[in-house]
DOVO-534990 format. One record per atom (N, C-alpha, C): residue number from 1; residue in three letters; atom name; x, y, z. Coordinates in pm, whole numbers, plus 32768, in hexadecimal, padded with zeros to 4 digits. Atoms other than C-alpha are relative to their C-alpha. Layout:
REC pos code site    x    y    z
REC NUM  ala   CA    X    Y    Z
...
// end
This chain:
REC pos code site    x    y    z
REC   1  met    N 800D 7FDC 8096
REC   1  met   CA D0A4 D15D AE62
REC   1  met    C 7F93 8074 8004
REC   2  thr    N 8067 7F98 800E
REC   2  thr   CA CFC6 D27F ADF2
REC   2  thr    C 7FE0 8011 7F6C
REC   3  leu    N 8038 7FF3 8085
REC   3  leu   CA CF06 D2E4 ACC0
REC   3  leu    C 7FE8 8085 7FE2
REC   4  phe    N 8010 7F69 8032
REC   4  phe   CA CF19 D420 ABFE
REC   4  phe    C 7FBA 8001 7F69
REC   5  phe    N 8036 7FF1 807D
REC   5  phe   CA CE43 D48E AAE3
REC   5  phe    C 8043 8069 7FB3
REC   6  ser    N 7FA9 7F9F 8048
REC   6  ser   CA CF23 D523 A9EB
REC   6  ser    C 801F 7FC6 7F6F
REC   7  gly    N 7FD5 802B 8083
REC   7  gly   CA CF7D D4F8 A86E
REC   7  gly    C 8095 7FF4 7FF5
REC   8  glu    N 7F53 8005 8000
REC   8  glu   CA D0F2 D500 A8D1
REC   8  glu    C 8039 7FC6 8075
REC   9  thr    N 7FB8 803D 7F95
REC   9  thr   CA D1E2 D459 A9AE
REC   9  thr    C 7FF6 804B 8085
REC  10  val    N 7FFA 7FA0 7F98
REC  10  val   CA D1CA D4DC AB15
REC  10  val    C 8092 7FC5 8057
REC  11  gly    N 7F9D 802C 7FBC
REC  11  gly   CA D31B D4D0 ABA4
REC  11  gly    C 803E 8052 8077
REC  12  asn    N 7FDB 7FA2 7F95
REC  12  asn   CA D32A D5EB ACAD
REC  12  asn    C 7F7E 8041 8030
REC  13  tyr    N 806B 7FB9 7FD7
REC  13  tyr   CA D245 D6CE AD74
REC  13  tyr    C 7FC0 8068 7F9D
REC  14  ala    N 8034 7F9E 807D
REC  14  ala   CA D23D D7D4 AC52
REC  14  ala    C 7FA1 7FB3 7FA7
REC  15  asp    N 8056 8045 8061
REC  15  asp   CA D1BB D6D1 AB6E
REC  15  asp    C 7F81 7FD2 804B
REC  16  ala    N 806A 8032 7FCD
REC  16  ala   CA D0C6 D64C AC74
REC  16  ala    C 7F9C 806E 8011
REC  17  lys    N 804F 7F92 8000
REC  17  lys   CA D03C D7A9 AC9C
REC  17  lys    C 7FAF 8031 7F8E
REC  18  lys    N 8039 7FE6 8083
REC  18  lys   CA CFDC D7AF AB30
REC  18  lys    C 7F97 7F96 7FE5
REC  19  cys    N 805E 8063 8013
REC  19  cys   CA CEFE D684 AB4E
REC  19  cys    C 7F65 8032 8017
REC  20  asp    N 808B 7FE3 8000
REC  20  asp   CA CD88 D66E AB2C
REC  20  asp    C 7FBF 7FDA 8080
REC  21  thr    N 8034 8015 7F78
REC  21  thr   CA CD12 D685 AC96
REC  21  thr    C 7F71 7FDB 7FFC
REC  22  gly    N 8093 8019 8001
REC  22  gly   CA CB9E D689 AC26
REC  22  gly    C 7FF4 7F6C 7FD7
REC  23  ala    N 8000 8088 8025
REC  23  ala   CA CBDA D53A AB78
REC  23  ala    C 8020 7F94 8079
REC  24  phe    N 7FEB 8052 7F8A
REC  24  phe   CA CC6E D4B0 ACA8
REC  24  phe    C 7F8B 8003 8067
REC  25  ala    N 8087 7FF8 7FA9
REC  25  ala   CA CB36 D528 AD7E
REC  25  ala    C 7F91 7FAE 7FD9
REC  26  ala    N 807A 8050 8042
REC  26  ala   CA CA55 D480 AC89
REC  26  ala    C 8026 7F66 801C
REC  27  phe    N 7FCA 808E 7FE2
REC  27  phe   CA CB3B D33D ACA7
REC  27  phe    C 7FD8 7FD1 8090
REC  28  phe    N 8016 8029 7F78
REC  28  phe   CA CB1A D34D AE17
REC  28  phe    C 7F84 7FDF 8027
REC  29  arg    N 8095 8001 7FEC
REC  29  arg   CA C99C D388 AE22
REC  29  arg    C 7FD7 7F6F 7FC5
REC  30  ala    N 8027 8078 803C
REC  30  ala   CA C97B D251 AD29
REC  30  ala    C 802D 7F8F 804E
REC  31  met    N 7FCD 8070 7FA5
REC  31  met   CA CA58 D171 AE07
REC  31  met    C 7FA8 7FEF 8076
REC  32  leu    N 8059 7FFC 7F98
REC  32  leu   CA C987 D1D5 AF23
REC  32  leu    C 7F81 7FBF 7FDA
REC  33  asp    N 8073 8039 8031
REC  33  asp   CA C853 D179 AE62
REC  33  asp    C 7FFA 7F6E 7FFE
REC  34  arg    N 7FE5 8098 8010
REC  34  arg   CA C8E2 D01E AE31
REC  34  arg    C 8028 7FB3 8072
REC  35  gly    N 7FE4 8049 7F85
REC  35  gly   CA C932 CFEA AF8D
REC  35  gly    C 8097 8001 8025
REC  36  ala    N 7F73 8006 7FD6
REC  36  ala   CA CAAE D032 AF89
REC  36  ala    C 8017 8086 8031
REC  37  phe    N 7FD8 7F8C 7FCE
REC  37  phe   CA CB32 D137 B05F
REC  37  phe    C 808E 8026 7FDC
REC  38  ile    N 7F77 7FDE 8019
REC  38  ile   CA CC72 D1EB AFF1
REC  38  ile    C 8022 8082 803F
REC  39  ala    N 7FCF 7F7D 7FC5
REC  39  ala   CA CD3D D316 B062
REC  39  ala    C 7FA4 806F 7FAD
REC  40  pro    N 8054 7F8B 804E
REC  40  pro   CA CC66 D450 B009
REC  40  pro    C 804D 8053 7FA3
REC  41  ser    N 7FC0 7F94 804A
REC  41  ser   CA CD81 D50C AF6E
REC  41  ser    C 8067 7FAC 7FAE
REC  42  gln    N 7F99 8033 8065
REC  42  gln   CA CE63 D4B3 AE49
REC  42  gln    C 8091 8006 8035
REC  43  tyr    N 7F6A 7FFA 7FC4
REC  43  tyr   CA CF9B D51B AF1B
REC  43  tyr    C 8011 7FA4 8072
REC  44  glu    N 7FEC 806C 7F8B
REC  44  glu   CA CF5C D3FE B032
REC  44  glu    C 8017 7F87 7FA7
REC  45  ala    N 7FDB 807D 803A
REC  45  ala   CA CFE1 D2A9 AFFC
REC  45  ala    C 7F98 7F9B 8013
REC  46  leu    N 8053 8067 7FFB
REC  46  leu   CA CF1B D16C AFC9
REC  46  leu    C 805B 7F81 8026
REC  47  phe    N 7FC7 8074 7FBD
REC  47  phe   CA CF86 D027 B079
REC  47  phe    C 7FC2 7F7F 7FF6
REC  48  val    N 802A 808F 800D
REC  48  val   CA CF54 CEB2 B055
REC  48  val    C 8043 7FD0 807C
REC  49  ser    N 7FC0 804D 7F7B
REC  49  ser   CA CF86 CDE9 B19A
REC  49  ser    C 7FDC 7F71 8004
REC  50  ser    N 800D 808A 7FF0
REC  50  ser   CA CF96 CC8E B202
REC  50  ser    C 7F70 7FDF 8035
REC  51  ala    N 8099 801B 7FDD
REC  51  ala   CA CE1E CCBF B28F
REC  51  ala    C 7FBE 7FF4 7F95
REC  52  his    N 804E 8016 8078
REC  52  his   CA CDA1 CCD0 B13C
REC  52  his    C 7FFE 7F81 7FC9
REC  53  thr    N 7FFB 807A 802E
REC  53  thr   CA CD25 CB8B B0BE
REC  53  thr    C 7FFF 8001 7F5D
REC  54  asp    N 8001 800D 8080
REC  54  asp   CA CD37 CB13 AF52
REC  54  asp    C 7F82 8046 7FC3
REC  55  ala    N 8085 7FE4 801E
REC  55  ala   CA CBBD CB55 AF43
REC  55  ala    C 7FFA 80A3 7FFC
REC  56  asp    N 8008 7F7A 7FF9
REC  56  asp   CA CBF5 CCC4 AFB8
REC  56  asp    C 804A 8041 7F86
REC  57  ile    N 7FAF 7FBF 8074
REC  57  ile   CA CCEF CD09 AEB0
REC  57  ile    C 7FC1 7FE2 7F84
REC  58  asp    N 8045 8012 8077
REC  58  asp   CA CC23 CC78 ADA5
REC  58  asp    C 7F92 8064 7FE9
REC  59  arg    N 8075 7F9C 7FFF
REC  59  arg   CA CAF0 CD57 AE12
REC  59  arg    C 803F 808F 7FDA
REC  60  thr    N 7FC7 7F70 8012
REC  60  thr   CA CBD9 CE8D AE13
REC  60  thr    C 8026 8009 7F63
REC  61  val    N 7FDA 8005 807B
REC  61  val   CA CC67 CE28 ACBC
REC  61  val    C 7F91 802A 7F9E
REC  62  leu    N 8073 7FFD 8045
REC  62  leu   CA CB0B CE18 AC2F
REC  62  leu    C 7FC6 808E 801B
REC  63  ala    N 8034 7F6D 7FEC
REC  63  ala   CA CAA2 CF63 ACDE
REC  63  ala    C 8067 8060 7FBD
REC  64  val    N 7F9C 7F9F 8044
REC  64  val   CA CBE4 D016 AC48
REC  64  val    C 7FCD 800A 7F78
REC  65  gly    N 8025 8006 809A
REC  65  gly   CA CB7D CF9F AAEA
REC  65  gly    C 7F7B 8054 7FE6
REC  66  glu    N 8088 7FBC 800B
REC  66  glu   CA CA11 D00B AB10
REC  66  glu    C 8003 808E 8014
REC  67  ser    N 7FE3 7F76 7FE3
REC  67  ser   CA CA78 D153 ABAE
REC  67  ser    C 8050 8059 7F95
REC  68  leu    N 7FAD 7FC6 8061
REC  68  leu   CA CB80 D1B3 AAA7
REC  68  leu    C 7F95 8019 7F78
REC  69  ala    N 8046 7FEE 8080
REC  69  ala   CA CA7A D168 A993
REC  69  ala    C 7F98 806A 801C
REC  70  ala    N 8065 7FA0 7FE0
REC  70  ala   CA C96F D243 AA51
REC  70  ala    C 8048 8085 7FF2
REC  71  val    N 7FC0 7F8A 7FFD
REC  71  val   CA CA75 D356 AA7A
REC  71  val    C 801C 802D 7F57
REC  72  ser    N 7FE2 7FE4 807A
REC  72  ser   CA CAD5 D345 A903
REC  72  ser    C 7F61 8035 7FAA
REC  73  gln    N 8085 7FE0 803E
REC  73  gln   CA C959 D36F A8A7
REC  73  gln    C 7FBF 8096 803D
REC  74  arg    N 804A 7F86 7FC8
REC  74  arg   CA C918 D4A5 A980
REC  74  arg    C 801C 8081 7FA0
REC  75  ser    N 7FFE 7F8C 8058
REC  75  ser   CA C8E9 D5EE A8CE
REC  75  ser    C 8041 8086 803A
// end
């Protein structure tokens, strides 16, 4: 999976290039601040593995919600 910051559906590379990379960078930093390391580029994939526990996933979901809120409040 991956995450793009756009007001439109991202269906191909041209769409992806139009996305807000600054917002992704802020999201990446916010996730790091919450102890969740994700790929530093929106063009890289995110993976869930069998090594992740339910607690890991719960912490990540919480970090994503908090990080998205932080990004939405940036100026």
